[in-house]
mmJSON file of the N, C-alpha and C atoms, coordinates in Angstrom:
{"data_MODEL":{"atom_site":{
"group_PDB":["ATOM","ATOM","ATOM","ATOM","ATOM","ATOM","ATOM","ATOM","ATOM","ATOM","ATOM","ATOM","ATOM","ATOM","ATOM","ATOM","ATOM","ATOM","ATOM","ATOM","ATOM","ATOM","ATOM","ATOM","ATOM","ATOM","ATOM","ATOM","ATOM","ATOM","ATOM","ATOM","ATOM","ATOM","ATOM","ATOM","ATOM","ATOM","ATOM","ATOM","ATOM","ATOM","ATOM","ATOM","ATOM","ATOM","ATOM","ATOM","ATOM","ATOM","ATOM","ATOM","ATOM","ATOM","ATOM","ATOM","ATOM","ATOM","ATOM","ATOM","ATOM","ATOM","ATOM","ATOM","ATOM","ATOM","ATOM","ATOM","ATOM","ATOM","ATOM","ATOM","ATOM","ATOM","ATOM","ATOM","ATOM","ATOM","ATOM","ATOM","ATOM","ATOM","ATOM","ATOM","ATOM","ATOM","ATOM","ATOM","ATOM","ATOM","ATOM","ATOM","ATOM","ATOM","ATOM","ATOM","ATOM","ATOM","ATOM","ATOM","ATOM","ATOM","ATOM","ATOM","ATOM","ATOM","ATOM","ATOM","ATOM","ATOM","ATOM","ATOM","ATOM","ATOM","ATOM","ATOM","ATOM","ATOM","ATOM","ATOM","ATOM","ATOM","ATOM","ATOM","ATOM","ATOM","ATOM","ATOM","ATOM","ATOM","ATOM","ATOM","ATOM","ATOM","ATOM","ATOM","ATOM","ATOM","ATOM","ATOM","ATOM","ATOM","ATOM","ATOM","ATOM","ATOM","ATOM","ATOM","ATOM","ATOM","ATOM","ATOM","ATOM","ATOM","ATOM","ATOM","ATOM","ATOM","ATOM","ATOM","ATOM","ATOM","ATOM","ATOM","ATOM","ATOM","ATOM","ATOM","ATOM","ATOM","ATOM","ATOM","ATOM","ATOM","ATOM","ATOM","ATOM","ATOM","ATOM","ATOM","ATOM","ATOM","ATOM","ATOM","ATOM","ATOM","ATOM","ATOM","ATOM","ATOM","ATOM","ATOM","ATOM","ATOM","ATOM","ATOM","ATOM","ATOM","ATOM","ATOM","ATOM","ATOM","ATOM","ATOM","ATOM","ATOM","ATOM","ATOM","ATOM","ATOM"],
"id":[1,2,3,4,5,6,7,8,9,10,11,12,13,14,15,16,17,18,19,20,21,22,23,24,25,26,27,28,29,30,31,32,33,34,35,36,37,38,39,40,41,42,43,44,45,46,47,48,49,50,51,52,53,54,55,56,57,58,59,60,61,62,63,64,65,66,67,68,69,70,71,72,73,74,75,76,77,78,79,80,81,82,83,84,85,86,87,88,89,90,91,92,93,94,95,96,97,98,99,100,101,102,103,104,105,106,107,108,109,110,111,112,113,114,115,116,117,118,119,120,121,122,123,124,125,126,127,128,129,130,131,132,133,134,135,136,137,138,139,140,141,142,143,144,145,146,147,148,149,150,151,152,153,154,155,156,157,158,159,160,161,162,163,164,165,166,167,168,169,170,171,172,173,174,175,176,177,178,179,180,181,182,183,184,185,186,187,188,189,190,191,192,193,194,195,196,197,198,199,200,201,202,203,204,205,206,207,208,209,210],
"type_symbol":["N","C","C","N","C","C","N","C","C","N","C","C","N","C","C","N","C","C","N","C","C","N","C","C","N","C","C","N","C","C","N","C","C","N","C","C","N","C","C","N","C","C","N","C","C","N","C","C","N","C","C","N","C","C","N","C","C","N","C","C","N","C","C","N","C","C","N","C","C","N","C","C","N","C","C","N","C","C","N","C","C","N","C","C","N","C","C","N","C","C","N","C","C","N","C","C","N","C","C","N","C","C","N","C","C","N","C","C","N","C","C","N","C","C","N","C","C","N","C","C","N","C","C","N","C","C","N","C","C","N","C","C","N","C","C","N","C","C","N","C","C","N","C","C","N","C","C","N","C","C","N","C","C","N","C","C","N","C","C","N","C","C","N","C","C","N","C","C","N","C","C","N","C","C","N","C","C","N","C","C","N","C","C","N","C","C","N","C","C","N","C","C","N","C","C","N","C","C","N","C","C","N","C","C","N","C","C","N","C","C"],
"label_atom_id":["N","CA","C","N","CA","C","N","CA","C","N","CA","C","N","CA","C","N","CA","C","N","CA","C","N","CA","C","N","CA","C","N","CA","C","N","CA","C","N","CA","C","N","CA","C","N","CA","C","N","CA","C","N","CA","C","N","CA","C","N","CA","C","N","CA","C","N","CA","C","N","CA","C","N","CA","C","N","CA","C","N","CA","C","N","CA","C","N","CA","C","N","CA","C","N","CA","C","N","CA","C","N","CA","C","N","CA","C","N","CA","C","N","CA","C","N","CA","C","N","CA","C","N","CA","C","N","CA","C","N","CA","C","N","CA","C","N","CA","C","N","CA","C","N","CA","C","N","CA","C","N","CA","C","N","CA","C","N","CA","C","N","CA","C","N","CA","C","N","CA","C","N","CA","C","N","CA","C","N","CA","C","N","CA","C","N","CA","C","N","CA","C","N","CA","C","N","CA","C","N","CA","C","N","CA","C","N","CA","C","N","CA","C","N","CA","C","N","CA","C","N","CA","C","N","CA","C","N","CA","C","N","CA","C","N","CA","C","N","CA","C","N","CA","C"],
"label_alt_id":[null,null,null,null,null,null,null,null,null,null,null,null,null,null,null,null,null,null,null,null,null,null,null,null,null,null,null,null,null,null,null,null,null,null,null,null,null,null,null,null,null,null,null,null,null,null,null,null,null,null,null,null,null,null,null,null,null,null,null,null,null,null,null,null,null,null,null,null,null,null,null,null,null,null,null,null,null,null,null,null,null,null,null,null,null,null,null,null,null,null,null,null,null,null,null,null,null,null,null,null,null,null,null,null,null,null,null,null,null,null,null,null,null,null,null,null,null,null,null,null,null,null,null,null,null,null,null,null,null,null,null,null,null,null,null,null,null,null,null,null,null,null,null,null,null,null,null,null,null,null,null,null,null,null,null,null,null,null,null,null,null,null,null,null,null,null,null,null,null,null,null,null,null,null,null,null,null,null,null,null,null,null,null,null,null,null,null,null,null,null,null,null,null,null,null,null,null,null,null,null,null,null,null,null,null,null,null,null,null,null],
"label_comp_id":["MET","MET","MET","GLY","GLY","GLY","GLY","GLY","GLY","THR","THR","THR","THR","THR","THR","THR","THR","THR","CYS","CYS","CYS","SER","SER","SER","CYS","CYS","CYS","ILE","ILE","ILE","THR","THR","THR","PRO","PRO","PRO","ASP","ASP","ASP","ASP","ASP","ASP","LEU","LEU","LEU","PRO","PRO","PRO","ILE","ILE","ILE","ILE","ILE","ILE","VAL","VAL","VAL","PRO","PRO","PRO","PRO","PRO","PRO","ASN","ASN","ASN","GLU","GLU","GLU","SER","SER","SER","ARG","ARG","ARG","GLY","GLY","GLY","ILE","ILE","ILE","LEU","LEU","LEU","VAL","VAL","VAL","ARG","ARG","ARG","MET","MET","MET","ARG","ARG","ARG","PHE","PHE","PHE","GLN","GLN","GLN","GLY","GLY","GLY","ARG","ARG","ARG","PRO","PRO","PRO","GLY","GLY","GLY","ARG","ARG","ARG","PHE","PHE","PHE","GLN","GLN","GLN","HIS","HIS","HIS","SER","SER","SER","PHE","PHE","PHE","VAL","VAL","VAL","LEU","LEU","LEU","TYR","TYR","TYR","THR","THR","THR","ASP","ASP","ASP","ASN","ASN","ASN","GLU","GLU","GLU","ASN","ASN","ASN","GLN","GLN","GLN","GLN","GLN","GLN","THR","THR","THR","VAL","VAL","VAL","THR","THR","THR","ALA","ALA","ALA","ARG","ARG","ARG","PHE","PHE","PHE","ALA","ALA","ALA","GLY","GLY","GLY","ARG","ARG","ARG","VAL","VAL","VAL","PHE","PHE","PHE","GLU","GLU","GLU","GLN","GLN","GLN","SER","SER","SER","SER","SER","SER","GLN","GLN","GLN"],
"label_asym_id":["A","A","A","A","A","A","A","A","A","A","A","A","A","A","A","A","A","A","A","A","A","A","A","A","A","A","A","A","A","A","A","A","A","A","A","A","A","A","A","A","A","A","A","A","A","A","A","A","A","A","A","A","A","A","A","A","A","A","A","A","A","A","A","A","A","A","A","A","A","A","A","A","A","A","A","A","A","A","A","A","A","A","A","A","A","A","A","A","A","A","A","A","A","A","A","A","A","A","A","A","A","A","A","A","A","A","A","A","A","A","A","A","A","A","A","A","A","A","A","A","A","A","A","A","A","A","A","A","A","A","A","A","A","A","A","A","A","A","A","A","A","A","A","A","A","A","A","A","A","A","A","A","A","A","A","A","A","A","A","A","A","A","A","A","A","A","A","A","A","A","A","A","A","A","A","A","A","A","A","A","A","A","A","A","A","A","A","A","A","A","A","A","A","A","A","A","A","A","A","A","A","A","A","A","A","A","A","A","A","A"],
"label_entity_id":["1","1","1","1","1","1","1","1","1","1","1","1","1","1","1","1","1","1","1","1","1","1","1","1","1","1","1","1","1","1","1","1","1","1","1","1","1","1","1","1","1","1","1","1","1","1","1","1","1","1","1","1","1","1","1","1","1","1","1","1","1","1","1","1","1","1","1","1","1","1","1","1","1","1","1","1","1","1","1","1","1","1","1","1","1","1","1","1","1","1","1","1","1","1","1","1","1","1","1","1","1","1","1","1","1","1","1","1","1","1","1","1","1","1","1","1","1","1","1","1","1","1","1","1","1","1","1","1","1","1","1","1","1","1","1","1","1","1","1","1","1","1","1","1","1","1","1","1","1","1","1","1","1","1","1","1","1","1","1","1","1","1","1","1","1","1","1","1","1","1","1","1","1","1","1","1","1","1","1","1","1","1","1","1","1","1","1","1","1","1","1","1","1","1","1","1","1","1","1","1","1","1","1","1","1","1","1","1","1","1"],
"label_seq_id":[1,1,1,2,2,2,3,3,3,4,4,4,5,5,5,6,6,6,7,7,7,8,8,8,9,9,9,10,10,10,11,11,11,12,12,12,13,13,13,14,14,14,15,15,15,16,16,16,17,17,17,18,18,18,19,19,19,20,20,20,21,21,21,22,22,22,23,23,23,24,24,24,25,25,25,26,26,26,27,27,27,28,28,28,29,29,29,30,30,30,31,31,31,32,32,32,33,33,33,34,34,34,35,35,35,36,36,36,37,37,37,38,38,38,39,39,39,40,40,40,41,41,41,42,42,42,43,43,43,44,44,44,45,45,45,46,46,46,47,47,47,48,48,48,49,49,49,50,50,50,51,51,51,52,52,52,53,53,53,54,54,54,55,55,55,56,56,56,57,57,57,58,58,58,59,59,59,60,60,60,61,61,61,62,62,62,63,63,63,64,64,64,65,65,65,66,66,66,67,67,67,68,68,68,69,69,69,70,70,70],
"pdbx_PDB_ins_code":[null,null,null,null,null,null,null,null,null,null,null,null,null,null,null,null,null,null,null,null,null,null,null,null,null,null,null,null,null,null,null,null,null,null,null,null,null,null,null,null,null,null,null,null,null,null,null,null,null,null,null,null,null,null,null,null,null,null,null,null,null,null,null,null,null,null,null,null,null,null,null,null,null,null,null,null,null,null,null,null,null,null,null,null,null,null,null,null,null,null,null,null,null,null,null,null,null,null,null,null,null,null,null,null,null,null,null,null,null,null,null,null,null,null,null,null,null,null,null,null,null,null,null,null,null,null,null,null,null,null,null,null,null,null,null,null,null,null,null,null,null,null,null,null,null,null,null,null,null,null,null,null,null,null,null,null,null,null,null,null,null,null,null,null,null,null,null,null,null,null,null,null,null,null,null,null,null,null,null,null,null,null,null,null,null,null,null,null,null,null,null,null,null,null,null,null,null,null,null,null,null,null,null,null,null,null,null,null,null,null],
"Cartn_x":[16.65,17.399,16.466,15.416,14.499,13.52,12.766,11.807,11.112,10.256,9.426,8.007,7.046,5.664,4.852,3.712,2.789,1.571,1.644,0.488,0.949,0.02,0.337,0.706,1.618,2.054,3.253,3.301,4.459,4.883,6.171,6.741,7.864,7.6,8.683,9.524,8.932,9.681,10.329,9.948,10.404,11.661,12.054,13.19,14.338,15.561,15.995,15.785,15.762,15.572,16.591,17.095,18.065,17.344,17.461,16.853,17.977,18.3,19.347,18.958,19.948,19.659,18.676,17.777,16.78,15.789,15.63,14.655,13.744,12.721,11.817,11.51,11.1,10.718,9.502,8.65,7.492,7.748,7.08,7.122,5.688,5.439,4.127,4.029,3.016,2.788,1.437,1.436,0.188,-0.194,-1.495,-1.976,-3.103,-3.124,-4.227,-4.834,-6.109,-6.799,-7.495,-7.257,-7.88,-8.408,-9.42,-9.968,-11.358,-11.795,-13.15,-13.269,-14.486,-14.72,-14.436,-14.054,-13.772,-12.586,-12.21,-11.084,-9.753,-8.779,-7.426,-6.424,-5.242,-4.113,-2.862,-2.062,-0.825,0.289,1.487,2.632,3.678,4.561,5.726,6.941,8.09,9.354,10.266,10.81,11.804,13.173,14.153,15.516,16.314,17.145,17.962,19.433,20.289,21.72,22.191,21.256,21.558,21.844,23.031,23.397,22.489,21.942,21.099,19.641,19.213,17.841,17.861,18.069,18.247,16.938,15.806,14.511,13.492,12.493,11.34,10.114,9.227,8.033,6.797,5.944,4.662,3.551,2.474,1.323,0.084,-0.833,-2.1,-3.197,-4.398,-5.538,-6.772,-7.763,-9.011,-10.021,-11.068,-12.108,-12.553,-12.629,-13.16,-14.647,-15.503,-16.943,-17.543,-17.0,-17.507,-16.406,-16.521,-15.526,-15.739,-14.661,-14.724,-15.011,-15.685,-15.987,-14.864,-13.767,-12.64,-11.704],
"Cartn_y":[-7.288,-6.064,-4.859,-4.848,-3.721,-3.948,-2.9,-3.087,-1.815,-1.943,-0.852,-1.389,-0.492,-0.921,0.048,-0.425,0.433,0.765,0.507,0.71,1.2,1.215,1.599,0.375,-0.425,-1.638,-1.302,-1.898,-1.679,-2.989,-3.138,-4.271,-3.75,-2.783,-2.098,-2.967,-3.956,-4.728,-5.985,-6.383,-7.662,-7.592,-6.419,-6.326,-5.579,-5.933,-7.058,-8.39,-9.464,-10.819,-11.731,-12.696,-13.648,-14.968,-15.482,-16.749,-17.69,-18.692,-19.647,-20.444,-21.0,-21.807,-22.937,-23.204,-24.277,-24.095,-22.899,-22.613,-21.481,-21.225,-20.125,-19.354,-18.119,-17.259,-16.453,-16.152,-15.32,-13.891,-12.961,-11.576,-11.079,-10.203,-9.611,-8.371,-8.325,-7.168,-6.587,-5.337,-4.664,-3.722,-3.706,-2.856,-1.975,-0.766,0.155,0.534,0.243,0.544,1.885,2.765,4.076,4.35,5.175,5.511,4.956,4.943,4.515,2.994,2.506,1.07,0.618,-0.624,-1.189,-2.135,-2.604,-3.547,-2.824,-3.559,-3.019,-4.131,-3.732,-4.649,-3.888,-4.46,-3.823,-4.857,-4.371,-5.273,-4.649,-5.508,-5.003,-5.82,-5.191,-5.803,-5.83,-6.994,-7.126,-7.291,-6.561,-6.652,-7.634,-8.434,-9.423,-9.176,-9.868,-9.799,-11.054,-11.836,-13.029,-12.623,-12.94,-12.56,-13.209,-14.398,-15.119,-14.668,-14.024,-13.532,-12.247,-11.138,-9.865,-9.246,-9.681,-9.181,-10.311,-10.121,-11.015,-10.116,-10.386,-9.567,-10.333,-9.674,-10.256,-9.337,-9.934,-9.181,-9.658,-8.74,-9.111,-8.241,-8.783,-8.078,-8.378,-7.525,-7.725,-6.677,-6.569,-5.596,-4.999,-3.673,-2.953,-2.74,-3.164,-3.072,-1.777,-1.233,0.046,0.795,2.09,2.946,2.969,2.857,2.895,4.293,4.407,5.726,6.245,5.491,5.925,6.801],
"Cartn_z":[5.693,5.91,5.957,5.173,5.109,3.987,3.605,2.535,2.122,1.111,0.625,0.467,0.264,0.156,-0.69,-1.206,-1.948,-1.104,0.21,1.077,2.44,3.391,4.76,5.584,5.084,5.772,6.65,7.835,8.699,9.337,9.544,10.26,11.149,12.008,12.697,13.61,14.261,15.247,14.681,13.476,12.943,12.076,11.617,10.702,11.352,11.103,10.253,10.964,10.17,10.683,10.011,10.743,10.2,9.954,8.714,8.346,7.92,8.748,8.381,7.135,6.42,5.23,5.545,4.607,4.7,5.845,6.344,7.389,6.934,7.701,7.39,8.669,8.504,9.626,9.19,10.119,9.837,10.291,9.64,10.075,10.174,11.11,11.279,10.407,9.555,8.7,9.082,9.497,9.854,8.721,8.405,7.32,7.817,7.347,7.624,6.29,6.135,4.891,5.035,4.081,4.082,2.689,2.613,1.311,1.133,-0.097,-0.425,-0.442,-0.208,-0.35,-1.784,-1.929,-3.237,-3.187,-4.346,-4.447,-4.273,-3.772,-3.652,-3.923,-4.312,-4.479,-4.116,-3.239,-2.803,-2.78,-2.629,-2.525,-1.627,-1.137,-0.438,-0.846,-0.797,-1.198,0.008,0.307,1.362,0.71,1.199,0.689,1.534,0.866,1.57,1.287,2.03,1.748,1.007,0.447,-0.319,-1.766,-2.262,-3.636,-4.677,-4.387,-5.34,-5.313,-4.257,-4.158,-3.332,-4.008,-3.316,-2.841,-3.396,-2.956,-2.876,-2.026,-1.929,-2.015,-2.966,-3.159,-2.712,-1.965,-1.549,-2.042,-2.521,-2.998,-2.251,-2.008,-1.39,-1.966,-1.988,-2.567,-1.729,-1.872,-1.15,-1.538,-0.731,-0.993,0.329,0.367,1.518,1.239,2.171,1.968,2.466,3.548,4.036,4.743,4.776,5.392,6.893,7.654,9.105,9.592,10.717,11.28,12.143,12.296,13.136,12.397],
"occupancy":[1.0,1.0,1.0,1.0,1.0,1.0,1.0,1.0,1.0,1.0,1.0,1.0,1.0,1.0,1.0,1.0,1.0,1.0,1.0,1.0,1.0,1.0,1.0,1.0,1.0,1.0,1.0,1.0,1.0,1.0,1.0,1.0,1.0,1.0,1.0,1.0,1.0,1.0,1.0,1.0,1.0,1.0,1.0,1.0,1.0,1.0,1.0,1.0,1.0,1.0,1.0,1.0,1.0,1.0,1.0,1.0,1.0,1.0,1.0,1.0,1.0,1.0,1.0,1.0,1.0,1.0,1.0,1.0,1.0,1.0,1.0,1.0,1.0,1.0,1.0,1.0,1.0,1.0,1.0,1.0,1.0,1.0,1.0,1.0,1.0,1.0,1.0,1.0,1.0,1.0,1.0,1.0,1.0,1.0,1.0,1.0,1.0,1.0,1.0,1.0,1.0,1.0,1.0,1.0,1.0,1.0,1.0,1.0,1.0,1.0,1.0,1.0,1.0,1.0,1.0,1.0,1.0,1.0,1.0,1.0,1.0,1.0,1.0,1.0,1.0,1.0,1.0,1.0,1.0,1.0,1.0,1.0,1.0,1.0,1.0,1.0,1.0,1.0,1.0,1.0,1.0,1.0,1.0,1.0,1.0,1.0,1.0,1.0,1.0,1.0,1.0,1.0,1.0,1.0,1.0,1.0,1.0,1.0,1.0,1.0,1.0,1.0,1.0,1.0,1.0,1.0,1.0,1.0,1.0,1.0,1.0,1.0,1.0,1.0,1.0,1.0,1.0,1.0,1.0,1.0,1.0,1.0,1.0,1.0,1.0,1.0,1.0,1.0,1.0,1.0,1.0,1.0,1.0,1.0,1.0,1.0,1.0,1.0,1.0,1.0,1.0,1.0,1.0,1.0,1.0,1.0,1.0,1.0,1.0,1.0],
"B_iso_or_equiv":[0.0,0.0,0.0,0.0,0.0,0.0,0.0,0.0,0.0,0.0,0.0,0.0,0.0,0.0,0.0,0.0,0.0,0.0,0.0,0.0,0.0,0.0,0.0,0.0,0.0,0.0,0.0,0.0,0.0,0.0,0.0,0.0,0.0,0.0,0.0,0.0,0.0,0.0,0.0,0.0,0.0,0.0,0.0,0.0,0.0,0.0,0.0,0.0,0.0,0.0,0.0,0.0,0.0,0.0,0.0,0.0,0.0,0.0,0.0,0.0,0.0,0.0,0.0,0.0,0.0,0.0,0.0,0.0,0.0,0.0,0.0,0.0,0.0,0.0,0.0,0.0,0.0,0.0,0.0,0.0,0.0,0.0,0.0,0.0,0.0,0.0,0.0,0.0,0.0,0.0,0.0,0.0,0.0,0.0,0.0,0.0,0.0,0.0,0.0,0.0,0.0,0.0,0.0,0.0,0.0,0.0,0.0,0.0,0.0,0.0,0.0,0.0,0.0,0.0,0.0,0.0,0.0,0.0,0.0,0.0,0.0,0.0,0.0,0.0,0.0,0.0,0.0,0.0,0.0,0.0,0.0,0.0,0.0,0.0,0.0,0.0,0.0,0.0,0.0,0.0,0.0,0.0,0.0,0.0,0.0,0.0,0.0,0.0,0.0,0.0,0.0,0.0,0.0,0.0,0.0,0.0,0.0,0.0,0.0,0.0,0.0,0.0,0.0,0.0,0.0,0.0,0.0,0.0,0.0,0.0,0.0,0.0,0.0,0.0,0.0,0.0,0.0,0.0,0.0,0.0,0.0,0.0,0.0,0.0,0.0,0.0,0.0,0.0,0.0,0.0,0.0,0.0,0.0,0.0,0.0,0.0,0.0,0.0,0.0,0.0,0.0,0.0,0.0,0.0,0.0,0.0,0.0,0.0,0.0,0.0],
"pdbx_formal_charge":[null,null,null,null,null,null,null,null,null,null,null,null,null,null,null,null,null,null,null,null,null,null,null,null,null,null,null,null,null,null,null,null,null,null,null,null,null,null,null,null,null,null,null,null,null,null,null,null,null,null,null,null,null,null,null,null,null,null,null,null,null,null,null,null,null,null,null,null,null,null,null,null,null,null,null,null,null,null,null,null,null,null,null,null,null,null,null,null,null,null,null,null,null,null,null,null,null,null,null,null,null,null,null,null,null,null,null,null,null,null,null,null,null,null,null,null,null,null,null,null,null,null,null,null,null,null,null,null,null,null,null,null,null,null,null,null,null,null,null,null,null,null,null,null,null,null,null,null,null,null,null,null,null,null,null,null,null,null,null,null,null,null,null,null,null,null,null,null,null,null,null,null,null,null,null,null,null,null,null,null,null,null,null,null,null,null,null,null,null,null,null,null,null,null,null,null,null,null,null,null,null,null,null,null,null,null,null,null,null,null],
"auth_seq_id":[1,1,1,2,2,2,3,3,3,4,4,4,5,5,5,6,6,6,7,7,7,8,8,8,9,9,9,10,10,10,11,11,11,12,12,12,13,13,13,14,14,14,15,15,15,16,16,16,17,17,17,18,18,18,19,19,19,20,20,20,21,21,21,22,22,22,23,23,23,24,24,24,25,25,25,26,26,26,27,27,27,28,28,28,29,29,29,30,30,30,31,31,31,32,32,32,33,33,33,34,34,34,35,35,35,36,36,36,37,37,37,38,38,38,39,39,39,40,40,40,41,41,41,42,42,42,43,43,43,44,44,44,45,45,45,46,46,46,47,47,47,48,48,48,49,49,49,50,50,50,51,51,51,52,52,52,53,53,53,54,54,54,55,55,55,56,56,56,57,57,57,58,58,58,59,59,59,60,60,60,61,61,61,62,62,62,63,63,63,64,64,64,65,65,65,66,66,66,67,67,67,68,68,68,69,69,69,70,70,70],
"auth_comp_id":["MET","MET","MET","GLY","GLY","GLY","GLY","GLY","GLY","THR","THR","THR","THR","THR","THR","THR","THR","THR","CYS","CYS","CYS","SER","SER","SER","CYS","CYS","CYS","ILE","ILE","ILE","THR","THR","THR","PRO","PRO","PRO","ASP","ASP","ASP","ASP","ASP","ASP","LEU","LEU","LEU","PRO","PRO","PRO","ILE","ILE","ILE","ILE","ILE","ILE","VAL","VAL","VAL","PRO","PRO","PRO","PRO","PRO","PRO","ASN","ASN","ASN","GLU","GLU","GLU","SER","SER","SER","ARG","ARG","ARG","GLY","GLY","GLY","ILE","ILE","ILE","LEU","LEU","LEU","VAL","VAL","VAL","ARG","ARG","ARG","MET","MET","MET","ARG","ARG","ARG","PHE","PHE","PHE","GLN","GLN","GLN","GLY","GLY","GLY","ARG","ARG","ARG","PRO","PRO","PRO","GLY","GLY","GLY","ARG","ARG","ARG","PHE","PHE","PHE","GLN","GLN","GLN","HIS","HIS","HIS","SER","SER","SER","PHE","PHE","PHE","VAL","VAL","VAL","LEU","LEU","LEU","TYR","TYR","TYR","THR","THR","THR","ASP","ASP","ASP","ASN","ASN","ASN","GLU","GLU","GLU","ASN","ASN","ASN","GLN","GLN","GLN","GLN","GLN","GLN","THR","THR","THR","VAL","VAL","VAL","THR","THR","THR","ALA","ALA","ALA","ARG","ARG","ARG","PHE","PHE","PHE","ALA","ALA","ALA","GLY","GLY","GLY","ARG","ARG","ARG","VAL","VAL","VAL","PHE","PHE","PHE","GLU","GLU","GLU","GLN","GLN","GLN","SER","SER","SER","SER","SER","SER","GLN","GLN","GLN"],
"auth_asym_id":["A","A","A","A","A","A","A","A","A","A","A","A","A","A","A","A","A","A","A","A","A","A","A","A","A","A","A","A","A","A","A","A","A","A","A","A","A","A","A","A","A","A","A","A","A","A","A","A","A","A","A","A","A","A","A","A","A","A","A","A","A","A","A","A","A","A","A","A","A","A","A","A","A","A","A","A","A","A","A","A","A","A","A","A","A","A","A","A","A","A","A","A","A","A","A","A","A","A","A","A","A","A","A","A","A","A","A","A","A","A","A","A","A","A","A","A","A","A","A","A","A","A","A","A","A","A","A","A","A","A","A","A","A","A","A","A","A","A","A","A","A","A","A","A","A","A","A","A","A","A","A","A","A","A","A","A","A","A","A","A","A","A","A","A","A","A","A","A","A","A","A","A","A","A","A","A","A","A","A","A","A","A","A","A","A","A","A","A","A","A","A","A","A","A","A","A","A","A","A","A","A","A","A","A","A","A","A","A","A","A"],
"auth_atom_id":["N","CA","C","N","CA","C","N","CA","C","N","CA","C","N","CA","C","N","CA","C","N","CA","C","N","CA","C","N","CA","C","N","CA","C","N","CA","C","N","CA","C","N","CA","C","N","CA","C","N","CA","C","N","CA","C","N","CA","C","N","CA","C","N","CA","C","N","CA","C","N","CA","C","N","CA","C","N","CA","C","N","CA","C","N","CA","C","N","CA","C","N","CA","C","N","CA","C","N","CA","C","N","CA","C","N","CA","C","N","CA","C","N","CA","C","N","CA","C","N","CA","C","N","CA","C","N","CA","C","N","CA","C","N","CA","C","N","CA","C","N","CA","C","N","CA","C","N","CA","C","N","CA","C","N","CA","C","N","CA","C","N","CA","C","N","CA","C","N","CA","C","N","CA","C","N","CA","C","N","CA","C","N","CA","C","N","CA","C","N","CA","C","N","CA","C","N","CA","C","N","CA","C","N","CA","C","N","CA","C","N","CA","C","N","CA","C","N","CA","C","N","CA","C","N","CA","C","N","CA","C","N","CA","C","N","CA","C","N","CA","C","N","CA","C"],
"pdbx_PDB_model_num":[1,1,1,1,1,1,1,1,1,1,1,1,1,1,1,1,1,1,1,1,1,1,1,1,1,1,1,1,1,1,1,1,1,1,1,1,1,1,1,1,1,1,1,1,1,1,1,1,1,1,1,1,1,1,1,1,1,1,1,1,1,1,1,1,1,1,1,1,1,1,1,1,1,1,1,1,1,1,1,1,1,1,1,1,1,1,1,1,1,1,1,1,1,1,1,1,1,1,1,1,1,1,1,1,1,1,1,1,1,1,1,1,1,1,1,1,1,1,1,1,1,1,1,1,1,1,1,1,1,1,1,1,1,1,1,1,1,1,1,1,1,1,1,1,1,1,1,1,1,1,1,1,1,1,1,1,1,1,1,1,1,1,1,1,1,1,1,1,1,1,1,1,1,1,1,1,1,1,1,1,1,1,1,1,1,1,1,1,1,1,1,1,1,1,1,1,1,1,1,1,1,1,1,1,1,1,1,1,1,1]
}}}
């Protein structure tokens, strides 16, 4: 149905998405890293219309080695 994030993540074309029971679907998540080099950890929450699981949380982490000149 939608979602929130702690980063510059976007999924503009993929949501909302319908996932039938016992199936799975992928979504494209694009991230833009800004700031100083170093470790990072972010997460995003997807909201569902399922009464038994109203949210799905994904977390990702990594390290930026150098700042882009763009």
